[in-house]
N, C-alpha and C positions, 0 to 999 in steps of 0.2 A: 504494500500500500504506500502510495506517495505521501509525503508530509512528515516523514521521520526526521527528528532533529539529528543532524549529522555533524554539525560544526557550530561552535560558539566562539565569538571573539570578545576578549576582555581588554578594554581601553584603560590605560593607567597613566596618571601623572608621574608616578615613580614605578617603573617596570620592575625593578629589583624588589621593592617593597611588596608589590602585588604578587610577584612570583613567590616570595616567602609566605604570603598570606594563603594563596590558593593551594600551594603544595603542602602547607601546614594543615589546612582544613581537611583536604581530601587525600593527601599523600601522592598527588600527581607528580610525575617526573616531567618537569618542564625543561626542555632542551634549549641550548643556545640557538641563536638565529641561524637559519640555513639560507636566508635570502640576502644576496649581495646588496649592500647599500640600505638595508632596512632592518631594524631591530624587531623581528617578528619571531617570537619564541613559541614553539608548538608543543602540544601535549596530547595524549590519547586517554580517553575515558572508557573505551571499549574497542573491540576489533574494528568496528566501522564507525566510530564516533570519536571526536576530539575537538581541539580548538587551538586558538592562538592568542597570545598576550602581546600587546605592543604599547609603546608610549604614545600618548595622545593628549592634546590640550583640552579635549572635551569628554572626559570620562563621565560616568554616571548612568550608563545603561549598557547592557550586553547586546551584541548583535547575534541573533539566532538565525541559522541557516537550515532550511527545510529541503529535503531531497525531492527531486522530480525526475521522471524518466524522459520528459520532453519539456525543456525549459521554455521553448518558444510557445508551446500551447499553454503552459502555466502563466507566462507573462500575459498572453492574450486573455486568459480567464480572469486574472487579477484586474485588468483594465475593464473587461466586460462587466464585472461585478461592482465597479465603482471605486476600486483601489487605484494606486499609482504604481507603475513599474518602470524602472530604467531599462534601457536596452541591455542585453546580456553582454558580459565582458569575459574574456578568457583568463584563466590561470594556466599558462602554458604547461602542457604535459599532464594536467590534472583534471580540468573541467571548466565549466562556465558558471558564472553567478550573475544575479541581477538583484539590485537593491529595490525593495518594494515598501509600500505603506498600505495598510488596510483602510477600510472606510472610517475607522475610528481614530486614525492618526498613529497607529502602532507600526513601528518600523520592523521589518524582517527582510531576510534575503532568501532567494531560491538558489539551489545548487544542483547541477547535473554533472555527474562524473563523466569524463571523456578524455582519455589519454591523448587524443589527437587535437585537443583544443590548443589554440595558439596562433 
């Protein structure tokens, strides 16, 4: 079924402090950044779920990613039902994402795995 939470992003004013907090609360092993030019630290919460933690000037909410088998159809459905959806963007070698907002102003993102994205 589509809509499984597959990724969550944690924005932090102090990434080291946030890493200490989240790894302390749940025992997550948060690795060093693997993205050149960006401090984006990743962790796994299950075989097919995980997240990233990164420095940001606007912390205060998590970004939740829901999976979909067809991101183009899901973007269309979000718009058809009165929400907002950005165009899909690639994460080269991993998949596609699209930032969205529901009819109540709640932000979320869509994710489609696709190793040929990019």
